[in-house]
C-alpha positions in Angstrom: -36.8 13.1 -59.9 -40.4 12.6 -61.1 -41.8 9.2 -60.0 -44.2 7.2 -62.2 -47.4 6.3 -60.1 -48.8 2.8 -60.0 -52.0 4.3 -61.6 -50.3 5.6 -64.7 -48.5 2.4 -65.0 -51.7 0.4 -65.2 -53.2 2.8 -67.7 -50.3 2.3 -69.9 -50.7 -1.4 -69.6 -54.6 -1.0 -70.5 -53.8 0.9 -73.7 -51.3 -1.9 -74.8 -54.0 -4.5 -74.3 -56.5 -2.6 -76.3 -53.9 -2.2 -79.1 -53.0 -5.7 -79.3 -55.9 -7.9 -78.4 -54.5 -10.9 -80.0 -51.5 -11.0 -77.4 -51.7 -12.7 -73.9 -52.7 -10.0 -71.3 -50.1 -11.4 -68.8 -47.3 -11.0 -71.3 -48.4 -7.4 -71.9 -48.3 -6.5 -68.3 -44.9 -8.1 -67.7 -43.3 -6.3 -70.6 -44.8 -3.1 -69.3 -43.3 -3.6 -65.9 -40.0 -4.4 -67.3 -39.9 -1.3 -69.5 -40.8 0.7 -66.2 -38.1 -0.8 -64.3 -35.5 -0.1 -67.0 -36.6 3.4 -67.2 -36.5 3.9 -63.4 -33.0 2.5 -62.9 -31.8 4.7 -65.9 -33.0 7.9 -64.4 -32.0 6.8 -60.9 -28.4 6.1 -62.1 -28.3 9.4 -63.9 -29.4 11.2 -60.9 -26.8 9.5 -58.7 -24.0 10.3 -61.2 -25.1 14.0 -61.2 -24.9 14.1 -57.4 -21.6 12.3 -57.1 -20.1 14.6 -59.7 -20.7 17.4 -57.3 -18.8 15.8 -54.6 -21.6 15.2 -52.2 -21.8 11.8 -50.5 -25.3 10.4 -50.8 -25.2 9.2 -47.2 -24.7 12.8 -46.1 -27.9 13.7 -48.0 -29.6 11.0 -46.3 -28.3 12.1 -42.8 -29.3 15.7 -43.5 -32.7 14.8 -44.5 -33.0 13.0 -41.1 -31.8 15.9 -39.4 -34.2 18.3 -41.0 -37.2 16.1 -40.3 -36.1 15.9 -36.6 -35.8 19.7 -36.4 -39.4 20.1 -37.8 -40.9 17.5 -35.3 -42.8 19.0 -32.4 -41.1 18.8 -28.9 -37.6 19.1 -30.3 -36.3 20.7 -27.2 -37.0 17.8 -25.1 -35.1 15.5 -27.4 -32.0 17.9 -27.2 -32.2 17.6 -23.4 -32.3 13.9 -23.7 -29.4 13.6 -26.2 -27.3 15.8 -23.9 -28.1 13.6 -20.8 -27.2 10.5 -22.9 -23.9 12.1 -24.0 -23.1 12.9 -20.2 -23.9 9.4 -19.3 -21.5 8.0 -21.9 -18.6 10.4 -20.8 -19.2 9.4 -17.2 -19.0 5.8 -18.0 -15.9 6.5 -20.0 -14.2 8.2 -17.3 -15.2 5.5 -14.5 -14.0 2.8 -16.8 -10.6 4.6 -17.2 -10.1 5.3 -13.5 -11.1 1.9 -12.4 -9.5 -0.5 -15.2 -6.9 2.0 -16.7 -8.1 1.1 -20.2 -10.7 2.0 -22.9 -13.1 -0.8 -23.5 -14.6 0.5 -26.8 -14.5 3.2 -29.5 -17.1 5.2 -27.7 -15.0 5.4 -24.6 -12.0 6.4 -26.4 -13.7 9.0 -28.4 -15.0 10.7 -25.2 -11.6 10.8 -23.4 -10.1 13.7 -25.5 -7.1 15.6 -24.3 -6.1 19.0 -25.6 -2.6 20.6 -25.5 -1.6 23.2 -23.0 -1.6 25.9 -25.8 -5.1 25.2 -26.6 -6.3 26.2 -23.1 -5.2 23.1 -21.1 -6.5 19.6 -20.5 -10.1 18.7 -21.1 -10.0 15.3 -19.5 -9.2 14.9 -15.9 -5.5 14.3 -15.0 -4.2 10.8 -15.0 -4.5 8.6 -12.0 -1.3 6.7 -11.3 -1.5 3.0 -10.0 1.6 3.8 -7.7 0.7 4.9 -4.2 2.9 7.4 -2.5 3.7 6.2 1.1 5.9 7.8 3.7 8.7 5.7 4.9 7.9 4.0 8.3 11.2 3.7 10.4 11.2 0.8 12.8 13.5 0.0 15.7 15.3 -3.3 14.7 15.3 -4.8 18.1 13.6 -8.0 16.9 16.6 -8.6 14.5 19.0 -9.0 17.3 17.0 -10.3 20.3 16.1 -13.9 20.8 12.7 -14.8 19.4 10.5 -17.7 20.1 6.8 -18.8 19.5 4.2 -19.8 22.0 0.6 -20.3 22.1 0.5 -19.8 25.9 -0.7 -16.5 27.3 2.7 -16.1 29.2 6.0 -17.9 29.2 8.1 -18.3 32.4 11.9 -18.5 32.4 13.4 -20.2 35.3 16.8 -18.5 36.1 19.7 -19.2 38.6 20.6 -16.2 40.4 23.7 -17.6 42.2 26.1 -20.4 42.1 27.3 -23.1 44.6 29.6 -22.1 47.6 32.4 -24.7 47.1 35.3 -24.4 49.6 38.7 -25.8 49.9 38.6 -28.4 52.6 41.2 -30.7 54.2 41.6 -34.2 53.4 39.2 -35.5 56.0 37.1 -32.6 56.6 33.4 -32.7 55.7 32.1 -30.8 52.7 29.6 -28.0 53.2 26.3 -27.8 51.6 25.5 -25.2 49.0 22.3 -23.6 48.4 22.2 -21.7 45.0 19.2 -19.5 44.6 16.7 -19.8 41.7 14.1 -17.4 40.4 12.0 -17.0 37.3 11.2 -14.2 34.8 7.7 -14.2 33.0 6.9 -12.8 29.8 3.3 -12.1 29.0 1.9 -11.6 25.6 0.1 -8.3 25.0 -2.5 -7.5 22.5 -2.2 -4.9 19.8 -5.2 -4.1 17.8 -7.2 -1.7 15.6 -9.7 -1.6 12.8 -10.5 0.4 9.7 -13.8 1.0 8.0 -13.9 1.1 4.3 -17.0 1.9 2.1 -18.2 -1.0 0.1 -18.2 1.2 -3.0 -14.4 1.7 -2.6 -13.8 -1.9 -2.0 -15.8 -2.9 -5.2 -14.3 -0.2 -7.3 -10.5 -0.8 -6.4 -10.4 -4.5 -7.5 -8.9 -5.6 -4.0 -6.2 -2.7 -4.0 -7.8 -0.9 -1.1 -7.8 -3.9 1.2 -4.4 -4.9 0.3 -3.4 -1.4 1.1 -5.0 -1.5 4.5 -3.2 -4.8 5.4 0.1 -3.1 4.3 -0.6 -0.3 6.6 -1.4 -2.8 9.5 2.0 -4.3 8.9 3.9 -1.2 8.9 2.0 0.3 12.0 2.2 -2.9 14.1 5.9 -3.4 13.4 6.4 0.4 14.3 4.4 0.0 17.7 6.2 -3.3 18.9 9.6 -1.8 17.9 8.9 1.2 20.2 7.8 -1.0 23.0 10.9 -3.2 22.9 12.9 -0.1 23.3 10.8 2.0 25.9 7.8 0.0 26.7 6.5 0.3 30.4 5.5 -3.3 30.8 1.8 -2.4 31.9 -0.2 -3.0 28.6 2.8 -3.3 26.4 6.1 -5.3 26.5 8.7 -4.1 28.9 11.4 -2.2 27.0 15.2 -2.2 27.3 15.4 1.3 28.7 12.5 1.1 31.2 13.6 -2.3 33.0 15.0 -1.1 36.4 17.2 -4.3 36.4 19.3 -2.9 33.6 22.1 -0.9 34.9 23.5 2.1 33.5 26.9 3.7 33.0 27.5 7.5 33.5 28.7 9.6 30.8 30.3 12.0 33.1 28.7 15.2 31.5 25.0 16.0 31.1 25.0 17.1 27.6 28.5 16.4 25.9 28.9 12.9 24.8 32.3 11.3 25.8 34.4 9.0 23.9 35.8 7.7 27.1 32.2 6.9 28.4 31.8 4.8 25.4 34.8 2.7 26.1 33.9 2.5 29.6 30.4 1.5 28.8 31.6 -1.4 26.5 34.1 -2.8 28.9 31.6 -2.8 31.9 30.0 -5.8 30.5 31.5 -9.3 30.9 33.7 -10.2 28.0 31.2 -13.0 26.8 28.4 -10.4 26.5 30.8 -7.7 25.2 32.1 -9.9 22.3 28.5 -10.4 21.1 27.3 -6.8 21.9 25.5 -4.4 19.7 25.2 -0.7 20.0 21.6 0.7 19.9 21.1 4.4 19.4 19.1 6.6 17.0 20.5 8.6 13.9 21.2 11.9 15.8 23.4 10.1 18.3 25.1 8.2 15.7 26.0 11.5 14.0 27.5 12.9 17.2 29.6 9.5 17.6 31.0 9.9 14.0 32.8 13.1 15.1 34.5 11.4 18.2 38.0 10.3 18.2 40.2 8.4 20.7 43.4 9.6 22.1 45.3 8.8 19.0 43.0 10.8 16.7 41.1 7.7 15.4 37.4 7.9 14.9 35.5 5.7 17.0 32.8 4.9 14.3 33.9 2.8 11.3 32.3 2.5 8.1 31.3 -0.8 6.6 33.8 -2.1 4.1 31.9 -5.3 3.0 28.5 -5.5 1.6 25.9 -6.7 4.0 28.0 -5.8 7.0 26.9 -3.1 9.5 28.8 -0.1 10.6 30.8 -0.4 13.8 31.7 1.6 16.8 34.9 0.3 18.7 34.7 -2.9 16.4 31.0 -3.8 17.3 28.0 -3.4 15.0 25.4 -0.6 15.1 21.7 -0.9 15.4 20.1 2.4 14.4 16.7 2.6 16.3 14.6 5.6 15.8 12.9 5.2 19.2 16.0 5.8 21.2 16.1 9.3 22.7 18.2 12.1 21.7 21.4 13.1 23.5 20.2 15.4 26.4 20.6 15.7 30.3 19.2 12.7 32.1 18.3 10.5 29.1 19.6 7.1 28.1 20.5 7.8 24.5 22.7 4.6 23.8 22.3 0.9 24.9 25.0 -1.8 24.4 25.0 -5.3 25.0 24.2 -8.9 23.9 20.5 -8.6 22.8 20.3 -12.2 21.8 21.0 -13.2 25.4 19.6 -10.4 27.4 16.2 -9.6 25.6 13.5 -12.2 24.6 10.6 -11.8 22.4 7.6 -14.2 22.4 5.3 -14.3 19.4 1.9 -15.7 20.5 -0.1 -14.7 17.3 1.3 -13.1 14.1 -0.5 -10.3 12.6 -3.9 -11.4 11.6 -6.8 -9.6 9.8 -10.5 -10.3 9.9 -12.8 -8.8 7.3 -16.3 -8.2 8.7 -18.9 -7.1 6.1 -22.0 -7.7 8.4 -21.8 -5.5 11.7 -21.7 -2.2 9.6 -23.8 -3.6 6.6 -26.6 -1.0 7.0 -24.0 1.9 6.5 -22.5 0.0 3.3 -19.3 -0.3 5.2 -16.8 -3.3 5.6 -14.7 -3.3 8.8 -11.3 -4.8 8.6 -9.7 -5.7 12.0 -6.0 -6.2 12.7 -4.7 -8.1 15.7 -1.2 -9.1 17.1 -0.2 -10.9 20.2 3.4 -10.4 21.2 5.4 -10.0 24.6 8.9 -8.9 25.2 11.2 -8.4 28.2 14.8 -8.4 29.7 15.6 -12.0 30.9 19.4 -11.3 31.5 19.9 -7.7 32.8 23.7 -8.4 33.1 24.0 -8.7 29.2 22.8 -5.2 28.7 23.8 -1.7 29.9 22.7 1.7 29.1 24.4 5.1 28.9 23.1 7.9 31.1 23.8 11.4 30.3 24.7 12.6 33.8 27.8 13.0 35.9 26.9 10.0 38.1 
């Protein structure tokens, strides 16, 4: 389109003034400007209609003009590198937003996370990160469930016990009664410290919205429960609680064979306890031993093991419930694979401090690390050895 220069416009206005000296000069100039604007708008509309008739968007033409001007500009290569860097930054921001928050925050983020199909050479975006964390199952010996548990803030708890009874005698009508001297003793349960710590980078903590720290606390809970359950079964009593199998005061019943579990031995083990303990007794054994017992029968061909027919009720062996403890040993020569007894009377657990966690962001601050400590104080031990007995895989 041919543009009318302002100089030509002024010349036209001057001619009009010379032709009509009797008219007001201002009116003449105003009329000339009005005629120019009308003519300009008419030619612009005609050109726009011509372009639209060809199906070309005027915005596209404007965009192409800008691209052409940019291509002709000196230093174009540097601009392309800058644009590529900016595009990469946008993609990186989009992906980080997605994996941290699981959502797209704006249209730009949504456009940069494009996924293709398998037939078109696979996926362009990284694989989806699930919010569900896959964990291994932690099996814990359930001694705490059946033992007697109490709380104490003292470093140890002493349990006085009577180890004998009085010595009453039948005497004649005028005979003098004899003095009895029952003996007393005591059992002391000392609390033991179970502790560890985990170092987490500050970057991980900031980027996980608290999930990482929560997962560490969950790991503490599982680990500490696992370790104390193991100690309640076979702890040596030195730095850890004394376990049922390790206490020399807990007597054993011989199986009669070093490797083959005997059904008669289980019956003998059960009835070797006093009736008050036997009637409250529970079998403690691992899954492998339980599988062996499920195959055993009595003299009439009845299985010693009986399934639970009521929801919430445990399985039974010879009518008494079963506590499956993963830390009990397998059936082998010289081992104690099975224990039976009244754990509520015979074994005592003392909780001095529940599992506590302490977050320390200071001592490792120069490494950008936060240290999370976990600590637990607990003690355990046999307080009534007569209430518990263990089966020994031996002839005697």
